C-alpha positions, 0 to 999 in steps of 0.5 A: 696801868696795873693795880695789882702784881702777881706773887711772881712779879712781887718776888721779882721786884723784891729781888731787884731791890735786894740785889741793888742794896747788896751790890751797893753795900759791897761797893759794886755798881747798881745792877740794872734790870733786863727790862726786855726779860721782865713782865710788861707790868714791871716795865710801866713807868710808876712811882714807888717807895722802898721801906727797910726794916731791921728787926721790926724797926724802921731802917729807911724809907724814901721814894718818888711821887712821880713816875720817872722810869720803868718800875723795875728800874725805879725800884732798883734806884730807890732801894739804893736811895733808901739804904744809903741816902735817907738822911734820918739813918746811917748808911746800911752796911754789908753786915746789915743786909741779911737782917733787912726786910724790904717793903715796896709800895707802888703808887698811883698818881697823886690827885688833888683833894678839894676841901672847904674847911679843916673839918671837911678835910678830916671827913674826906681823908680815908685812913688806911687807904690814902697816902697824903701829900701836903704842900704849902709854899716850899714845904712838902711832905708825905706819908704812905697809907701804911702810916695810918696803922700807927696814927689812925686819927686824921687830925693827928696824922695831918699834924705829924705830916705838917711837922715832918714838912717843917711846919707848925703842927696845926698848919693843915688848918690853913686854907692855903694848904694843898692836899693830894692823895694817892693809893699804894700797892704794897708788898714785902719780903716774908719774915724769916 
């Protein structure tokens, strides 16, 4: 499984995401990448998130934690999901598309993080490296590794993640909490 993408592969994936968003914003069907014409790394099944920024502010972020289809196709579908179905934001309009900046995060498979106590959990997390997935019964939420940039304190990070899942902020201290970690290969369009 690839753990790096060349600048050309990154540009291809960012182009696929932009083409999908622009097509959907203009009422056209999602373009499907020609997988046979793509580099092998972009045909591997991988999970990914697509994050949109507009004038430096978050404009949407959705994705999947499990590999379901070839990466190029997953990026295309996830870009549309983010632009039009992130419940926190209104759908992107055709007028907005030129001002969007796209970031893609390709994820490694989540691995369970064993821990013995809340303090042990705090010590085992790697700020800036690990994306974190919390699960407790039907409640589940994740933060990509990039979220550490704004919330570098592990206790605060976990509290925000619990609140995102609809749980009390201190629910991460409950030993029934399942914690999984993953890493992300992230790249974005250059600033214009």
